[in-house]
All heavy atoms as TSV, in Angstrom:
chain	resi	resn	atom	element	x	y	z
A	1	MET	N	N	117.431	95.769	123.987
A	1	MET	CA	C	116.380	95.864	122.962
A	1	MET	C	C	116.326	97.321	122.484
A	1	MET	O	O	116.225	98.261	123.267
A	1	MET	CB	C	115.046	95.434	123.551
A	1	MET	CG	C	113.920	95.575	122.550
A	1	MET	SD	S	112.264	95.192	123.205
A	1	MET	CE	C	112.385	93.474	123.554
A	2	GLN	N	N	116.305	97.474	121.171
A	2	GLN	CA	C	116.210	98.833	120.596
A	2	GLN	C	C	114.739	99.260	120.605
A	2	GLN	O	O	113.820	98.435	120.691
A	2	GLN	CB	C	116.753	98.814	119.182
A	2	GLN	CG	C	118.230	98.587	119.106
A	2	GLN	CD	C	118.708	98.711	117.701
A	2	GLN	OE1	O	117.949	98.771	116.739
A	2	GLN	NE2	N	120.020	98.768	117.531
A	3	ILE	N	N	114.546	100.571	120.530
A	3	ILE	CA	C	113.203	101.109	120.542
A	3	ILE	C	C	112.366	100.608	119.388
A	3	ILE	O	O	111.165	100.343	119.545
A	3	ILE	CB	C	113.231	102.659	120.612
A	3	ILE	CG1	C	111.840	103.167	120.992
A	3	ILE	CG2	C	113.724	103.247	119.312
A	3	ILE	CD1	C	111.798	104.568	121.448
A	4	ALA	N	N	112.974	100.397	118.219
A	4	ALA	CA	C	112.222	99.907	117.050
A	4	ALA	C	C	111.728	98.495	117.350
A	4	ALA	O	O	110.592	98.156	116.949
A	4	ALA	CB	C	113.092	99.893	115.831
A	5	ASP	N	N	112.482	97.654	118.023
A	5	ASP	CA	C	112.065	96.309	118.351
A	5	ASP	C	C	110.893	96.357	119.316
A	5	ASP	O	O	109.943	95.587	119.207
A	5	ASP	CB	C	113.231	95.508	118.949
A	5	ASP	CG	C	114.387	95.271	117.963
A	5	ASP	OD1	O	114.079	95.206	116.757
A	5	ASP	OD2	O	115.508	95.192	118.439
A	6	ALA	N	N	110.988	97.227	120.310
A	6	ALA	CA	C	109.900	97.343	121.280
A	6	ALA	C	C	108.622	97.845	120.599
A	6	ALA	O	O	107.527	97.323	120.889
A	6	ALA	CB	C	110.298	98.329	122.399
A	7	MET	N	N	108.744	98.802	119.694
A	7	MET	CA	C	107.561	99.314	119.003
A	7	MET	C	C	106.953	98.233	118.064
A	7	MET	O	O	105.749	98.119	117.969
A	7	MET	CB	C	107.907	100.565	118.181
A	7	MET	CG	C	108.225	101.746	119.063
A	7	MET	SD	S	108.648	103.229	118.117
A	7	MET	CE	C	107.115	103.580	117.302
A	8	ALA	N	N	107.818	97.450	117.424
A	8	ALA	CA	C	107.321	96.384	116.563
A	8	ALA	C	C	106.562	95.353	117.363
A	8	ALA	O	O	105.517	94.866	116.942
A	8	ALA	CB	C	108.483	95.763	115.811
A	9	ALA	N	N	107.097	94.999	118.545
A	9	ALA	CA	C	106.388	94.012	119.370
A	9	ALA	C	C	105.050	94.553	119.828
A	9	ALA	O	O	104.052	93.838	119.869
A	9	ALA	CB	C	107.298	93.654	120.580
A	10	GLU	N	N	104.988	95.788	120.224
A	10	GLU	CA	C	103.761	96.383	120.672
A	10	GLU	C	C	102.741	96.485	119.509
A	10	GLU	O	O	101.538	96.193	119.684
A	10	GLU	CB	C	103.978	97.800	121.230
A	10	GLU	CG	C	102.731	98.387	121.824
A	10	GLU	CD	C	102.995	99.664	122.600
A	10	GLU	OE1	O	104.145	99.919	122.975
A	10	GLU	OE2	O	102.030	100.410	122.833
A	11	LEU	N	N	103.194	96.819	118.328
A	11	LEU	CA	C	102.334	96.880	117.148
A	11	LEU	C	C	101.752	95.516	116.845
A	11	LEU	O	O	100.581	95.398	116.511
A	11	LEU	CB	C	103.084	97.450	115.957
A	11	LEU	CG	C	102.264	97.578	114.689
A	11	LEU	CD1	C	101.085	98.488	114.869
A	11	LEU	CD2	C	103.146	98.095	113.548
A	12	GLU	N	N	102.554	94.461	116.975
A	12	GLU	CA	C	102.049	93.105	116.718
A	12	GLU	C	C	100.925	92.768	117.702
A	12	GLU	O	O	99.917	92.165	117.329
A	12	GLU	CB	C	103.203	92.088	116.831
A	12	GLU	CG	C	104.105	92.089	115.641
A	12	GLU	CD	C	105.179	90.999	115.745
A	12	GLU	OE1	O	104.895	89.943	116.328
A	12	GLU	OE2	O	106.263	91.253	115.231
A	13	MET	N	N	101.109	93.142	118.947
A	13	MET	CA	C	100.078	92.890	119.973
A	13	MET	C	C	98.788	93.679	119.626
A	13	MET	O	O	97.675	93.156	119.734
A	13	MET	CB	C	100.578	93.249	121.353
A	13	MET	CG	C	101.608	92.245	121.889
A	13	MET	SD	S	102.335	92.650	123.524
A	13	MET	CE	C	101.110	93.588	124.333
A	14	GLU	N	N	98.949	94.922	119.246
A	14	GLU	CA	C	97.787	95.767	118.932
A	14	GLU	C	C	97.063	95.226	117.706
A	14	GLU	O	O	95.847	95.229	117.666
A	14	GLU	CB	C	98.245	97.197	118.697
A	14	GLU	CG	C	98.625	97.963	119.942
A	14	GLU	CD	C	97.478	98.120	120.898
A	14	GLU	OE1	O	96.320	98.274	120.488
A	14	GLU	OE2	O	97.739	98.032	122.126
A	15	CYS	N	N	97.825	94.766	116.703
A	15	CYS	CA	C	97.205	94.200	115.492
A	15	CYS	C	C	96.390	92.929	115.844
A	15	CYS	O	O	95.292	92.767	115.329
A	15	CYS	CB	C	98.255	93.887	114.474
A	15	CYS	SG	S	98.950	95.331	113.645
A	16	ALA	N	N	96.939	92.122	116.698
A	16	ALA	CA	C	96.205	90.906	117.118
A	16	ALA	C	C	94.929	91.253	117.839
A	16	ALA	O	O	93.875	90.701	117.553
A	16	ALA	CB	C	97.106	90.042	117.973
A	17	SER	N	N	94.986	92.241	118.724
A	17	SER	CA	C	93.798	92.647	119.454
A	17	SER	C	C	92.759	93.282	118.531
A	17	SER	O	O	91.545	93.009	118.638
A	17	SER	CB	C	94.189	93.661	120.543
A	17	SER	OG	O	95.030	93.090	121.472
A	18	THR	N	N	93.229	94.102	117.610
A	18	THR	CA	C	92.321	94.758	116.678
A	18	THR	C	C	91.670	93.736	115.748
A	18	THR	O	O	90.453	93.772	115.501
A	18	THR	CB	C	93.084	95.800	115.825
A	18	THR	OG1	O	93.641	96.775	116.725
A	18	THR	CG2	C	92.175	96.489	114.817
A	19	ARG	N	N	92.446	92.742	115.290
A	19	ARG	CA	C	91.914	91.688	114.456
A	19	ARG	C	C	90.806	90.921	115.192
A	19	ARG	O	O	89.738	90.655	114.641
A	19	ARG	CB	C	93.009	90.753	113.991
A	19	ARG	CG	C	92.552	89.727	112.989
A	19	ARG	CD	C	93.702	88.844	112.478
A	19	ARG	NE	N	94.725	89.677	111.822
A	19	ARG	CZ	C	95.974	89.870	112.262
A	19	ARG	NH1	N	96.353	89.314	113.410
A	19	ARG	NH2	N	96.808	90.610	111.606
A	20	LYS	N	N	91.040	90.600	116.431
A	20	LYS	CA	C	90.039	89.859	117.230
A	20	LYS	C	C	88.750	90.673	117.335
A	20	LYS	O	O	87.659	90.138	117.196
A	20	LYS	CB	C	90.558	89.538	118.633
A	20	LYS	CG	C	91.542	88.419	118.683
A	20	LYS	CD	C	91.961	88.200	120.144
A	20	LYS	CE	C	93.075	87.192	120.251
A	20	LYS	NZ	N	93.498	87.019	121.630
A	21	LEU	N	N	88.879	91.951	117.635
A	21	LEU	CA	C	87.731	92.808	117.756
A	21	LEU	C	C	86.940	92.884	116.469
A	21	LEU	O	O	85.720	92.696	116.445
A	21	LEU	CB	C	88.182	94.234	118.164
A	21	LEU	CG	C	87.076	95.286	118.075
A	21	LEU	CD1	C	86.248	95.269	119.354
A	21	LEU	CD2	C	87.631	96.644	117.763
A	22	LEU	N	N	87.631	93.099	115.338
A	22	LEU	CA	C	86.935	93.238	114.060
A	22	LEU	C	C	86.291	91.936	113.610
A	22	LEU	O	O	85.208	91.959	113.009
A	22	LEU	CB	C	87.899	93.775	113.008
A	22	LEU	CG	C	88.425	95.189	113.225
A	22	LEU	CD1	C	89.491	95.550	112.196
A	22	LEU	CD2	C	87.323	96.185	113.245
A	23	GLU	N	N	86.904	90.819	113.917
A	23	GLU	CA	C	86.318	89.527	113.564
A	23	GLU	C	C	85.033	89.241	114.324
A	23	GLU	O	O	84.174	88.486	113.859
A	23	GLU	CB	C	87.325	88.388	113.866
A	23	GLU	CG	C	88.472	88.367	112.888
A	23	GLU	CD	C	89.563	87.358	113.288
A	23	GLU	OE1	O	89.563	86.841	114.435
A	23	GLU	OE2	O	90.419	87.076	112.427
A	24	ARG	N	N	84.882	89.851	115.473
A	24	ARG	CA	C	83.715	89.581	116.324
A	24	ARG	C	C	82.502	90.488	116.045
A	24	ARG	O	O	81.444	90.312	116.599
A	24	ARG	CB	C	84.082	89.646	117.776
A	24	ARG	CG	C	84.909	88.460	118.196
A	24	ARG	CD	C	85.529	88.654	119.576
A	24	ARG	NE	N	86.153	87.445	120.092
A	24	ARG	CZ	C	87.300	86.980	119.710
A	24	ARG	NH1	N	87.996	87.590	118.782
A	24	ARG	NH2	N	87.826	85.893	120.251
A	25	LEU	N	N	82.724	91.500	115.191
A	25	LEU	CA	C	81.635	92.423	114.878
A	25	LEU	C	C	80.581	91.723	113.984
A	25	LEU	O	O	80.943	91.189	112.928
A	25	LEU	CB	C	82.155	93.672	114.170
A	25	LEU	CG	C	83.041	94.568	114.984
A	25	LEU	CD1	C	83.517	95.751	114.136
A	25	LEU	CD2	C	82.362	95.073	116.223
A	26	PRO	N	N	79.319	91.725	114.401
A	26	PRO	CA	C	78.273	91.087	113.557
A	26	PRO	C	C	78.006	91.971	112.312
A	26	PRO	O	O	77.659	93.123	112.416
A	26	PRO	CB	C	77.081	91.016	114.506
A	26	PRO	CG	C	77.303	92.039	115.548
A	26	PRO	CD	C	78.802	92.230	115.668
A	27	ALA	N	N	78.178	91.372	111.135
A	27	ALA	CA	C	78.008	92.083	109.891
A	27	ALA	C	C	76.579	92.635	109.751
A	27	ALA	O	O	76.402	93.713	109.145
A	27	ALA	CB	C	78.350	91.189	108.698
A	28	ASP	N	N	75.635	91.979	110.318
A	28	ASP	CA	C	74.242	92.475	110.185
A	28	ASP	C	C	73.940	93.661	111.071
A	28	ASP	O	O	72.897	94.263	111.032
A	28	ASP	CB	C	73.237	91.346	110.467
A	28	ASP	CG	C	73.325	90.822	111.890
A	28	ASP	OD1	O	74.366	90.963	112.521
A	28	ASP	OD2	O	72.302	90.261	112.376
A	29	GLN	N	N	74.972	94.076	111.860
A	29	GLN	CA	C	74.799	95.251	112.763
A	29	GLN	C	C	75.669	96.435	112.367
A	29	GLN	O	O	75.788	97.380	113.089
A	29	GLN	CB	C	75.131	94.832	114.214
A	29	GLN	CG	C	74.203	93.791	114.772
A	29	GLN	CD	C	72.822	94.346	114.984
A	29	GLN	OE1	O	72.650	95.453	115.471
A	29	GLN	NE2	N	71.811	93.579	114.585
A	30	PHE	N	N	76.279	96.370	111.183
A	30	PHE	CA	C	77.167	97.450	110.745
A	30	PHE	C	C	76.460	98.811	110.662
A	30	PHE	O	O	77.130	99.826	110.718
A	30	PHE	CB	C	77.865	97.121	109.433
A	30	PHE	CG	C	79.000	96.154	109.534
A	30	PHE	CD1	C	79.671	95.740	108.400
A	30	PHE	CD2	C	79.431	95.687	110.761
A	30	PHE	CE1	C	80.742	94.872	108.470
A	30	PHE	CE2	C	80.504	94.792	110.872
A	30	PHE	CZ	C	81.162	94.405	109.695
A	31	GLY	N	N	75.175	98.825	110.484
A	31	GLY	CA	C	74.457	100.076	110.393
A	31	GLY	C	C	74.079	100.683	111.734
A	31	GLY	O	O	73.610	101.847	111.832
A	32	TRP	N	N	74.248	99.907	112.809
A	32	TRP	CA	C	73.862	100.368	114.163
A	32	TRP	C	C	74.744	101.524	114.614
A	32	TRP	O	O	75.940	101.564	114.338
A	32	TRP	CB	C	73.996	99.238	115.151
A	32	TRP	CG	C	73.656	99.622	116.552
A	32	TRP	CD1	C	72.428	99.818	117.104
A	32	TRP	CD2	C	74.601	99.918	117.590
A	32	TRP	NE1	N	72.540	100.164	118.424
A	32	TRP	CE2	C	73.880	100.229	118.738
A	32	TRP	CE3	C	76.003	99.934	117.639
A	32	TRP	CZ2	C	74.488	100.582	119.951
A	32	TRP	CZ3	C	76.601	100.236	118.827
A	32	TRP	CH2	C	75.852	100.576	119.989
A	33	LYS	N	N	74.115	102.513	115.277
A	33	LYS	CA	C	74.854	103.667	115.790
A	33	LYS	C	C	74.673	103.716	117.291
A	33	LYS	O	O	73.550	103.616	117.788
A	33	LYS	CB	C	74.333	104.977	115.192
A	33	LYS	CG	C	74.642	105.137	113.718
A	33	LYS	CD	C	74.155	106.497	113.255
A	33	LYS	CE	C	74.562	106.721	111.827
A	33	LYS	NZ	N	74.234	108.119	111.406
A	34	PRO	N	N	75.752	103.905	118.079
A	34	PRO	CA	C	75.618	104.022	119.530
A	34	PRO	C	C	74.863	105.293	119.950
A	34	PRO	O	O	74.303	105.326	121.013
A	34	PRO	CB	C	77.048	104.026	120.028
A	34	PRO	CG	C	77.907	104.308	118.859
A	34	PRO	CD	C	77.110	103.924	117.631
A	35	HIS	N	N	74.878	106.276	119.073
A	35	HIS	CA	C	74.175	107.529	119.318
A	35	HIS	C	C	73.800	108.115	117.960
A	35	HIS	O	O	74.492	107.873	116.964
A	35	HIS	CB	C	75.100	108.497	120.070
A	35	HIS	CG	C	74.427	109.795	120.489
A	35	HIS	ND1	N	74.383	110.871	119.655
A	35	HIS	CD2	C	73.784	110.131	121.613
A	35	HIS	CE1	C	73.736	111.862	120.279
A	35	HIS	NE2	N	73.345	111.424	121.481
A	36	GLU	N	N	72.715	108.848	117.892
A	36	GLU	CA	C	72.269	109.369	116.563
A	36	GLU	C	C	73.298	110.243	115.879
A	36	GLU	O	O	73.313	110.336	114.671
A	36	GLU	CB	C	70.951	110.120	116.766
A	36	GLU	CG	C	71.062	111.405	117.580
A	36	GLU	CD	C	69.709	112.079	117.808
A	36	GLU	OE1	O	68.721	111.391	117.928
A	36	GLU	OE2	O	69.701	113.332	117.851
A	37	LYS	N	N	74.179	110.884	116.642
A	37	LYS	CA	C	75.201	111.727	116.046
A	37	LYS	C	C	76.520	110.957	115.788
A	37	LYS	O	O	77.468	111.532	115.268
A	37	LYS	CB	C	75.513	112.923	116.971
A	37	LYS	CG	C	74.325	113.904	117.058
A	37	LYS	CD	C	74.682	115.090	117.918
A	37	LYS	CE	C	73.548	116.061	118.008
A	37	LYS	NZ	N	73.883	117.239	118.823
A	38	SER	N	N	76.562	109.687	116.155
A	38	SER	CA	C	77.762	108.908	116.000
A	38	SER	C	C	77.866	108.281	114.607
A	38	SER	O	O	76.906	108.172	113.899
A	38	SER	CB	C	77.770	107.761	117.024
A	38	SER	OG	O	77.778	108.224	118.325
A	39	MET	N	N	79.065	107.821	114.330
A	39	MET	CA	C	79.257	107.013	113.100
A	39	MET	C	C	78.644	105.626	113.330
A	39	MET	O	O	78.447	105.220	114.511
A	39	MET	CB	C	80.735	106.808	112.819
A	39	MET	CG	C	81.471	108.091	112.400
A	39	MET	SD	S	83.186	107.725	111.839
A	39	MET	CE	C	84.022	107.560	113.378
A	40	SER	N	N	78.334	104.950	112.280
A	40	SER	CA	C	77.755	103.600	112.422
A	40	SER	C	C	78.850	102.642	112.850
A	40	SER	O	O	80.048	102.952	112.773
A	40	SER	CB	C	77.166	103.145	111.109
A	40	SER	OG	O	78.195	102.908	110.159
A	41	LEU	N	N	78.460	101.439	113.306
A	41	LEU	CA	C	79.393	100.443	113.733
A	41	LEU	C	C	80.359	100.066	112.596
A	41	LEU	O	O	81.570	99.926	112.811
A	41	LEU	CB	C	78.647	99.176	114.207
A	41	LEU	CG	C	79.487	98.038	114.744
A	41	LEU	CD1	C	80.302	98.479	115.945
A	41	LEU	CD2	C	78.611	96.879	115.108
A	42	GLY	N	N	79.827	99.974	111.392
A	42	GLY	CA	C	80.707	99.696	110.237
A	42	GLY	C	C	81.705	100.775	109.983
A	42	GLY	O	O	82.882	100.527	109.689
A	43	GLN	N	N	81.289	102.039	110.107
A	43	GLN	CA	C	82.220	103.171	109.906
A	43	GLN	C	C	83.275	103.199	111.017
A	43	GLN	O	O	84.441	103.460	110.740
A	43	GLN	CB	C	81.436	104.485	109.906
A	43	GLN	CG	C	80.569	104.693	108.691
A	43	GLN	CD	C	79.653	105.877	108.842
A	43	GLN	OE1	O	78.987	106.043	109.863
A	43	GLN	NE2	N	79.593	106.691	107.789
A	44	LEU	N	N	82.850	102.911	112.242
A	44	LEU	CA	C	83.788	102.916	113.368
A	44	LEU	C	C	84.802	101.794	113.185
A	44	LEU	O	O	86.001	101.967	113.448
A	44	LEU	CB	C	83.040	102.726	114.699
A	44	LEU	CG	C	82.197	103.924	115.122
A	44	LEU	CD1	C	81.263	103.540	116.273
A	44	LEU	CD2	C	83.087	105.094	115.525
A	45	ALA	N	N	84.378	100.616	112.732
A	45	ALA	CA	C	85.274	99.494	112.477
A	45	ALA	C	C	86.277	99.854	111.416
A	45	ALA	O	O	87.464	99.558	111.542
A	45	ALA	CB	C	84.479	98.238	112.108
A	46	SER	N	N	85.795	100.466	110.344
A	46	SER	CA	C	86.693	100.902	109.264
A	46	SER	C	C	87.699	101.911	109.777
A	46	SER	O	O	88.859	101.886	109.412
A	46	SER	CB	C	85.846	101.500	108.135
A	46	SER	OG	O	86.685	101.960	107.116
A	47	HIS	N	N	87.271	102.812	110.604
A	47	HIS	CA	C	88.148	103.841	111.181
A	47	HIS	C	C	89.266	103.175	112.024
A	47	HIS	O	O	90.433	103.569	111.922
A	47	HIS	CB	C	87.321	104.793	112.055
A	47	HIS	CG	C	88.098	105.873	112.687
A	47	HIS	ND1	N	88.618	106.945	112.023
A	47	HIS	CD2	C	88.417	106.080	113.998
A	47	HIS	CE1	C	89.244	107.729	112.851
A	47	HIS	NE2	N	89.167	107.235	114.060
A	48	VAL	N	N	88.921	102.189	112.820
A	48	VAL	CA	C	89.897	101.496	113.653
A	48	VAL	C	C	90.891	100.779	112.768
A	48	VAL	O	O	92.126	100.826	112.995
A	48	VAL	CB	C	89.204	100.510	114.610
A	48	VAL	CG1	C	90.202	99.555	115.259
A	48	VAL	CG2	C	88.410	101.257	115.682
A	49	ALA	N	N	90.396	100.082	111.745
A	49	ALA	CA	C	91.290	99.363	110.841
A	49	ALA	C	C	92.203	100.299	110.061
A	49	ALA	O	O	93.391	100.007	109.861
A	49	ALA	CB	C	90.459	98.486	109.879
A	50	ALA	N	N	91.680	101.419	109.612
A	50	ALA	CA	C	92.491	102.379	108.843
A	50	ALA	C	C	93.582	103.008	109.674
A	50	ALA	O	O	94.594	103.425	109.130
A	50	ALA	CB	C	91.585	103.440	108.256
A	51	GLY	N	N	93.396	103.072	110.991
A	51	GLY	CA	C	94.427	103.657	111.848
A	51	GLY	C	C	95.760	102.941	111.715
A	51	GLY	O	O	96.796	103.543	111.823
A	52	LEU	N	N	95.700	101.654	111.479
A	52	LEU	CA	C	96.941	100.897	111.319
A	52	LEU	C	C	97.654	101.271	110.046
A	52	LEU	O	O	98.888	101.203	109.948
A	52	LEU	CB	C	96.640	99.399	111.324
A	52	LEU	CG	C	96.064	98.847	112.656
A	52	LEU	CD1	C	95.689	97.387	112.492
A	52	LEU	CD2	C	97.100	99.001	113.764
A	53	LEU	N	N	96.928	101.693	109.015
A	53	LEU	CA	C	97.542	102.105	107.775
A	53	LEU	C	C	98.337	103.386	107.951
A	53	LEU	O	O	99.321	103.631	107.222
A	53	LEU	CB	C	96.498	102.274	106.683
A	53	LEU	CG	C	95.703	101.038	106.295
A	53	LEU	CD1	C	94.598	101.376	105.327
A	53	LEU	CD2	C	96.617	99.982	105.736
A	54	TRP	N	N	97.952	104.226	108.861
A	54	TRP	CA	C	98.633	105.487	109.090
A	54	TRP	C	C	100.023	105.260	109.715
A	54	TRP	O	O	100.906	106.095	109.582
A	54	TRP	CB	C	97.825	106.378	110.035
A	54	TRP	CG	C	96.738	107.088	109.353
A	54	TRP	CD1	C	95.485	106.643	109.083
A	54	TRP	CD2	C	96.819	108.413	108.765
A	54	TRP	NE1	N	94.773	107.604	108.403
A	54	TRP	CE2	C	95.577	108.705	108.207
A	54	TRP	CE3	C	97.817	109.363	108.729
A	54	TRP	CZ2	C	95.293	109.897	107.576
A	54	TRP	CZ3	C	97.531	110.574	108.083
A	54	TRP	CH2	C	96.298	110.814	107.521
A	55	MET	N	N	100.188	104.125	110.383
A	55	MET	CA	C	101.439	103.822	111.047
A	55	MET	C	C	102.611	103.857	110.045
A	55	MET	O	O	103.637	104.463	110.351
A	55	MET	CB	C	101.399	102.443	111.701
A	55	MET	CG	C	100.595	102.403	112.913
A	55	MET	SD	S	101.740	102.674	114.239
A	55	MET	CE	C	100.856	102.108	115.611
A	56	ASP	N	N	102.454	103.195	108.931
A	56	ASP	CA	C	103.542	103.094	107.942
A	56	ASP	C	C	103.965	104.492	107.503
A	56	ASP	O	O	105.169	104.823	107.506
A	56	ASP	CB	C	103.123	102.273	106.750
A	56	ASP	CG	C	104.213	102.171	105.715
A	56	ASP	OD1	O	105.317	101.771	106.089
A	56	ASP	OD2	O	103.935	102.505	104.556
A	57	GLY	N	N	103.028	105.297	107.107
A	57	GLY	CA	C	103.367	106.665	106.671
A	57	GLY	C	C	103.964	107.506	107.721
A	57	GLY	O	O	104.890	108.286	107.518
A	58	THR	N	N	103.483	107.360	108.944
A	58	THR	CA	C	103.966	108.156	110.063
A	58	THR	C	C	105.413	107.799	110.410
A	58	THR	O	O	106.237	108.661	110.688
A	58	THR	CB	C	103.100	107.909	111.283
A	58	THR	OG1	O	101.743	108.261	110.951
A	58	THR	CG2	C	103.512	108.764	112.448
A	59	ILE	N	N	105.721	106.495	110.340
A	59	ILE	CA	C	107.054	106.023	110.741
A	59	ILE	C	C	108.070	106.208	109.603
A	59	ILE	O	O	109.227	106.580	109.856
A	59	ILE	CB	C	106.982	104.563	111.169
A	59	ILE	CG1	C	106.160	104.441	112.471
A	59	ILE	CG2	C	108.365	103.988	111.354
A	59	ILE	CD1	C	105.820	103.046	112.842
A	60	ASN	N	N	107.679	105.978	108.369
A	60	ASN	CA	C	108.621	105.914	107.262
A	60	ASN	C	C	108.799	107.209	106.495
A	60	ASN	O	O	109.579	107.240	105.556
A	60	ASN	CB	C	108.235	104.789	106.323
A	60	ASN	CG	C	108.416	103.433	106.962
A	60	ASN	OD1	O	109.402	103.209	107.629
A	60	ASN	ND2	N	107.440	102.559	106.770
A	61	GLN	N	N	108.120	108.276	106.861
A	61	GLN	CA	C	108.258	109.550	106.177
A	61	GLN	C	C	108.979	110.513	107.117
A	61	GLN	O	O	108.805	110.503	108.321
A	61	GLN	CB	C	106.921	110.123	105.773
A	61	GLN	CG	C	106.214	109.331	104.726
A	61	GLN	CD	C	104.874	109.958	104.367
A	61	GLN	OE1	O	104.571	111.067	104.739
A	61	GLN	NE2	N	104.073	109.209	103.618
A	62	GLU	N	N	109.758	111.369	106.528
A	62	GLU	CA	C	110.469	112.340	107.351
A	62	GLU	C	C	109.569	113.493	107.755
A	62	GLU	O	O	109.769	114.120	108.811
A	62	GLU	CB	C	111.688	112.899	106.587
A	62	GLU	CG	C	112.794	111.856	106.421
A	62	GLU	CD	C	114.043	112.424	105.810
A	62	GLU	OE1	O	114.276	113.653	105.991
A	62	GLU	OE2	O	114.767	111.654	105.148
A	63	VAL	N	N	108.561	113.792	106.925
A	63	VAL	CA	C	107.638	114.878	107.202
A	63	VAL	C	C	106.225	114.354	107.032
A	63	VAL	O	O	105.908	113.657	106.055
A	63	VAL	CB	C	107.864	116.060	106.229
A	63	VAL	CG1	C	106.868	117.145	106.502
A	63	VAL	CG2	C	109.279	116.593	106.403
A	64	LEU	N	N	105.349	114.693	107.964
A	64	LEU	CA	C	103.941	114.317	107.892
A	64	LEU	C	C	103.123	115.591	107.758
A	64	LEU	O	O	103.124	116.428	108.643
A	64	LEU	CB	C	103.499	113.533	109.104
A	64	LEU	CG	C	102.083	113.015	109.127
A	64	LEU	CD1	C	101.886	112.025	107.973
A	64	LEU	CD2	C	101.773	112.385	110.433
A	65	ASP	N	N	102.535	115.785	106.581
A	65	ASP	CA	C	101.783	117.037	106.329
A	65	ASP	C	C	100.336	116.784	106.542
A	65	ASP	O	O	99.711	115.967	105.949
A	65	ASP	CB	C	102.047	117.486	104.883
A	65	ASP	CG	C	101.427	118.822	104.601
A	65	ASP	OD1	O	100.884	119.485	105.539
A	65	ASP	OD2	O	101.463	119.235	103.456
């Protein structure tokens, strides 16, 4: 198995786990903050989801600025 195949398999598992987590977040609680200085639950969910978007740029670009 090549490293790219291993990484693709791991990414698929992570995507499935992330999808399950995001589907379970109650929409009426998106404004809740675990701490007054923290981001809201909606902001944290968006941050987690956006992390997957960084993967493409990180992997497919020769330079990351």
